N, C-alpha and C positions, 0 to 999 in steps of 0.2 A: 238329387246330386249337390254339393256345394261344389263353391266357383271360391276365387282368389281376387279381389282388383282392392285395383291400391288406389289408396283415399289419398284426396287435391293438396293435399295439406302435407300430405308424405306418411307412410307405412303402408300398413293392408290392413282389411280386413278383408271378410268374408260373407257369400249367403248362399240358404238353402233356398233349392230353387224346387218347385215338383215338375208333376211331371210334362205339364203343361203347362211349364216356365214361365210364370208367377213363381213370387220371392214370401217365403212364408217362414220368413227370417234374416235377421240380417249381424254378426258382433259390432265387437267395439273394436276399437283401429286401435291397429297391436305397431308395434317402435322396424319391427321386422317380423319377411315372412317367418319361418321356422315361429314364432311364435302366434299365431294365427294357425297357418300345419298343425301348433300343437294345443291349437283350442279344438280345430275342428276334432282332434285324436280324443280330447280330453269329452269332449257330449256326443262323439260317436260309440265311446263309453258308457255313460251315464245314462239315457238313453232305453234303453232296456230294464230299467229300474225303476223311470219319473212318470212316478204321479203331477194329481194336474189335484186342482182343487176348484171350483164349481165357488164364482160367488157374487155371483146374479141377486 
């Protein structure tokens, strides 16, 4: 689940939460709520084709 929050210094950011409530990741601070929503939409579009690199 994504949550949108207001940043202390102004603006908005999102957090991606797991089913157990743990924060998995968070975004940069956006100047508008609409920009934060667009960021969430971009993540949702990209996730199906995302890959990863093991750099251990």
